[in-house]
N, C-alpha and C positions, 0 to 999 in steps of 0.2 A: 645672624644675631651674634655669634661668637666674635666675628670681626668687629662689629660695632662696639661690643663690650671692651675689647682690647684697645680700640682707638679712643673710646671715652676715657679709659684709664690713663692713657698717654696724655690726652688733653688735660685731664684733671691734674695729672702730675705736673704739667707745665704751669697750671694755675697755682698749685701749691708752692712750687719753686718761686714763682713770681711774688707770692705773698711774703715768703721768707726774706726776699731781697728788699729790705726796707731800711731806710735810715731814720734817725730820730733827731728832731730839733728840741733841744733842752735849754731853757733860758730862765735865769733867776728873775722873778717879778718884784720881790721885796723882801726885806728883813726887818723884823721888829725886835727891839731890845726891851725886855721886861725890866721893871724896876720895883723897888720895895724891899724892905728888910726881910730876909728869910724866904723870899720868893724864888723859886726855881722853875724854869720852863721844862716840863716833862712830857705830858700827854696831850696831843691835840685831837679835837673832834670837830667835824664839819656839820653845820646845820643847813640843809637845803631849803628850808622855809624862809630863812632870813639871809642866806648867803654869808654866814658868819663862821669864824673859827673860834672855838672855845679851848683855851690852853690852861690845863691844870698844872699847878706847881706849888705844893706844900701848903702855902698860906691861903690860896684861893684860886680863882679862875679869871684870866684876862679874856675879854671878848673882843675880837678884832674883825674888821671888815675884810672878808676873804679876798676881795678883788684888789684892794688898795693897801691892806696891812695897817690901816689907821686904827687907833685905839678907840673903843667904844665904851667899855665899862670894866671895872674890876669888882668882882664878887668876892668879898672877904669871908672865908669859911673858918678862920683860925679859932673862933670861939668854940667850935665843935671838935677841933683836932686837926690833923694834917690830911689834906686831900691827896689821894694817890692816883685817881683816874676819873675820866669823864667819858661818857658815851651818849650819843644823840640819836633819836628816832622820832619821826613824825612831829617835830616841833617840841619835843620833850628832852631835856638834858638830865642825865642821872649822874650824881656825884658819889664817889666812894670815899668815905672819910674815916680814918682810923682814930680811935680814942686817944686822948692825951696820955692815958695809961694803955699802951698798945696791946697788952695782953687781955684787956677788957673788950667787950663787944663794941664794934664800930657801927656806923650808920650809913644809909644811902638816902640822899635827898634828891627830890625831883624839882626841876625848874622849867618854867615856860620860856621858850627861847625868844618869843616875841616881846614879852614884857620884861624878860631877864630877871624875874622874881620867882619866889617859890610857887609851885603849881597849886592850883585850887584843889581843895579836898585833902585827903591824906597825902602827905608829901614827904614823910620821914619814916624810915623803917630801920629797926634794929637788925643787924646782921652779925656775922661771926667776927672774931678778933682779927684785926689788921686786914680789912678789905683792900686788897692790893690792886685789883683790876675788876672792871665790870663791862658787860656788853649786852645789848639787846639781841634777841633772836631776830632772824631776818624779817619776820612779819610784825615785829614790834610788840608782840603780846606778852613777852616775858623779859625780865632782866636777870641775868646770871652774874653772880658776884663771887669772885675768887677770894676766899678768906684765907690768907696765908698762915695766920696763927703762929707767928714766930715766938719762940720762948724768950723770957727775959734772961735766962742763963741756960746754957746747953748741958747735956749729960756729960759726965766725966768718964775717962777711959777706965775700962775694966781689964785688969790683968796686964800682961805684957805681950800678948799674942801679936803676930804679924800675919796678915793685915790686922790693924787695930779694930777694937770693938768699943763702942761707947754706950753707956747706959742711958736710961730715959731722963729727960729733963724734969726738974721738980715742978716747974710751972710752965707747961707747954700746951697752949690752947689747941683745940682740935682744928685741924685743917679741914675746910669744907667749902661747898658751893651753895650759896643761898639763892633760891629761885623765887622771884617776886612776880606775882600776877598783876600786870599793869592795869587791866580793865577793872578788876575788883580792888586794887590797891591793897593787897595783902601779901604776906610771906606765905607762899604756897608750900614750900618744903625747904629743908636743909639737908643736902646730901653729904654724907661723910664717907670715909675710905676704910675704916676698920673692918677687917674680915673680907674685903673684896677679893675675888679670885685674881691671880696674877699669871702673866705669861711673859715670854721674852726673856732677856738675860740682863744681868748687871743692874738690877734694882738695888739702890743703896738704902738699906734699912737699919744700918748699925752706926749711924752718924750722931746719935744723941739728940734726935728730934724726930717728930712725926712727919708724915707727908704734908707738904706745904703747897697748895694750889697757887700757881703763878699767873697763868694767862689762859684765856678761854677762846675757842673758836667754835662756831656752830655750823652744822651741815646746812646746805641750801634749803632742804625741806624742813628744817627745824626739828628733826627727830632725835638728833644726837648732838652732844657737845663733847669737845676734846679739850682736856685740861692738862696743861704742862705741869709736871711735878719736878721742877728743875733740879733741885739738889738731890732728888732721888733717882735722876736719870730715867724718868718714866713719863707716860701719858695716861691719865685716867679717862675712861670712856663713860660718859654719863648719858643714860637713857632718859630723854625728856618726856616720854610717855609715862614712865613710872617714877621719874625724878630720883632715880637711884644709880649709883655707879655699878657697872656690870663687869668691869675688868680694869686692871692696872697693867700696862704693857711696858716691860723693860726694853730700853732702846738699844742695848748692846754697846759695842765699842768700835771705834774707828782705828784702823791700824796705820800709824804714821810711817811704817817701814815700807809700805806699798807704793808703787809708782803713782804719781799724781797726788800724793798725800804728804808732800814734804812740809817741814816746819823749820823755823829758825828757833832753836831751843835756848840760845844764849843772848842775854841782853848786854852785850859787850861792846856795842858801838859798831860792830861789823855784821851786817845782815847777810846770812848765808843759809839758804834753804837746803835742807838735807833730809834724806830718809833716815828716821831715827827709830831705835828699838824701844818704842813707847806707844801706848794706845791712848785714845781720847774718848772720854765718856761724853755723849752728845749733849746732855743736860740743856735742853732748849728753854729759851725764855719766851719770845713771841711765837705765835702760831696763827695760821690762817688756813682756810679750807677753800677748795674749788672742785667743781664737777667736770669730768671728762667722760663722754659716752656713758652717762648714767652712773659713774663711779665717783665716790668722794675721795679726794686726796688731801693730805695734810702737808703744809709747808711750814717748816720750823727754822728759827734762827738759833743756832747751836752755840750759845754764849758760854755756858759752863758757869758754875757758881759753887763756892764753898760756904760753910757756916759763916755767919757774920763775925765771929771771933776767930775765924781761921783755924779753929782747933782740930779740924779734920784734914789739914794739909801739912805737908812737910817738903823740904828740899829733897830731891832724889838721892843726894849724897848720904842722907840718913840711912839709906838702904844699900850703900856701897857703890852707887853710880859714880862714875868719873868722867872726865873729859867733857864732851858736848852735853851730856845729860846730867852733870853733877848738880846744876842749879835749877833745873826745871822743877816747877811746883807740881806735886803729885797728890792724889788722894791717898791718905795713909789708911783709909778703911778699905781700900781695894788693892793696894800695891804691896808687893813683896820683892825681895832681891831678884833682879832679872826679869820681873814681870810688873812693869810700871804703867800706871794709869793717871793721865792728866785730866783736868776739868775742861770740858768744851771740845768741840771738833773743828773750830776755826772755819766754819762753813755754814751753809744752809742746806737743808735736806728736803726731799719730798718722800712721803710715805703713803701707803695705801691706808684704807680706813681701819685695818687691823694692826697698823703700826709697822708693817714690813717695809724695809728701805727700798725705794724705787730709784732715787737719784741722790747724790751728794756732790757738792761743788768742789770737793777736794781741796786743793791749795790755791784756788783762783782768787779768793778774796785777799789773802795776805799778799800774793804776788802782784795783783793789780794795784793795791795800795802802795807797794814798794815802787812799782813802775811810775807812779804819779808823784813820788817823793813825799808821801804822807804816812808811810809805815812808821809806827812808833816802836823803835827797837827796845825801849824800856819795858815794853809789855811782852817781849818775846818769850820769856820763861814762864809767863802766866797763860794767856789765852789768845795771843796774837791780836787781831783787830776786833775781837769780841762782837760777833754779830748779835744784835740785841732785839730789834723789832723788825716786823715784816708786814707789808700790806700788799694786796693784789688789786689790779685794775685791768680793764680791757682797753686796748688801743689798736686801731686799725685791724680789728678782727683777731688780734692776738691777746693772750693772757700774759701780763707782765707782773713779775714779782719785784718789789722794791725792798731791799734789805739794808737796814741801818747799821752802821759800824760805830761802836761806841768808843773804841780806842785807836784813833788815828790822829795825826797832827793837825788836820782840818776836818770839818764836817764832811762825812762821806756816806753816800747811798749808792749801793750797787744795783743795777737793773739787769734782769734776766728774762728771756722769753721762755715761759714754762708751758706754752700752749699744749704741747705733747710732753707729759712728765717723763717720758723715756728718751726724749731728744731735746734736752734743755740747752740753750745757748746764751752766752754772756753778751749783753748789749753794750753797756757803758757803765762808768762809775761817775756819779755826780760828786764833784769836789767843790765845797762851798766856803769861800773865804769869809772870815768873821764868825763862822760857826764852829762849835766844838762839842763832841759827845752827844750825837742825836739819841734821845731816849725813846721817843714815840714818833710815829709817822702816820699820815692818813692821805689817801688818794681820793679825789672827787672830781665832779664835772660841774662847770658853770657855762651855760649857753653852748653846750656841745663841745667845749674845750676841756682837756684833761689837765689836772693840777696835782702836785704832790707837795704837801706841807710836812715839815718836821720840826719838832721842838728840841732844843739843844740844852742839855743840863749843864754842860761845862761852860758855855758862853752866855747862858741865860737869854737866848734868842730863839725866835721862830722865823723860819724862812719858807718862802713859797716859790716853787718852780713850775713852769708850764712845760708840758711834754706833748709833742705831736709826732705822728708817724708820716713819713714822706716816702712813698714808693719810688724806687730808683727808676729813671726814665726807661731803661732797657727792660726792666721788670714789667712796667706798665704795658709796654709794647708786646711782650711775651704773653701777658695776661689777655690782651686783646686778641692775639692770634689764637690762644686757646679757646676763647669764646667763639670766635669765628669758626674754628675747626668743629666744635660741637654742633653749631647751627648747620654747617655744611653736611655733616654726617647725618643729621636728622632729615635734611631735605633729600639726601640720596636714598634714604630708607623709605620715604613716602611713596 
């Protein structure tokens, strides 16, 4: 029996190696250019009922045929305010719309994707201020809305201490998550963050603003939601059984002086990746979840973000930094002389459900962009390629992460195999001519084929790529040999 176990392990190891040896065919299917005054292509969502893409962008939503990219309809939402996000489940589209006075309560509207009109019954809900993103739970029974609650003016600096401290803003709406019961068409709860226990390190609470929920991902079983608090460098954990936050996890800092974590700190026209004596606060924007062996993992795009008025940032020279670090933009609420903290990690990360770091992509994103001639040196002292959005999909039995890069010279999406969160591998980087600054992305299937769509804020375009997995011929042969070996072993044991 022991011999059989060993041989089975060897055979399965052969199969595992064969699966890993896969190439990917990636092809652009179409690009659609949006038009209309004030319209920006920001967030796409796919409807499997009608095979359509719904692209939200400030003034409204453009509905496109997902197969061809042809224009079907524009839904104008400008009378209600600016639309920030769209999410779709079971033939229902939910729109997140901020008030024309953004510190006032926003709304969520529901649309029928077949009629492309407001859903029957109750279809409009009052939510928190500046609903920036929303998503359905996996079973479609709830809609979760991230109400960012950005103030109209930020708190002012208190004293002259270093690191700096800012007081409260005069009109700062509460950051929250609204939970909508889809079946009953009611607001079931509004979860806030005041007084929630904290863990981890480097939570930013002295920036002159409250916690501001940015993006939400839900566990596969629908029991918990994970909410990025970008400017605070934290993730809020939301219990969907009690509809309350149970913890705010500080995400720590990345050390750019360590091997594999190089950055180019100067926007001087000469790209030079070096290990620098500075750290980066992860400050994720987009987040996604997936399960491996019954455990939930979080995938984050570590963009980094300061206040809108940039009042919490300074050049490192203000703290005496010279040379390569003089111009890098740092958080002045975290930095002191010789101990510098920049915004963003120039990477994507994988964490466990408690927020512990499992994997970080290091300097791969910046370097791969540079290798393809699309690295924007003008952003070097800020946040590099600025990973913004992330979506996950399954392809050829593997779990793939697609990471959108907001600050490159052409539209760029990095693909990674994250099947095993401890053994992540870079696959490829999609470089899309005619696209610039992907804001949101969504992966989906039509007829058994996998597609990735992304909306580009800079170029006002939406593009679709098809992606397929092709096992290498040698790998397929090895896979066959592995299966034969297992069959042979079983026969010998009979």
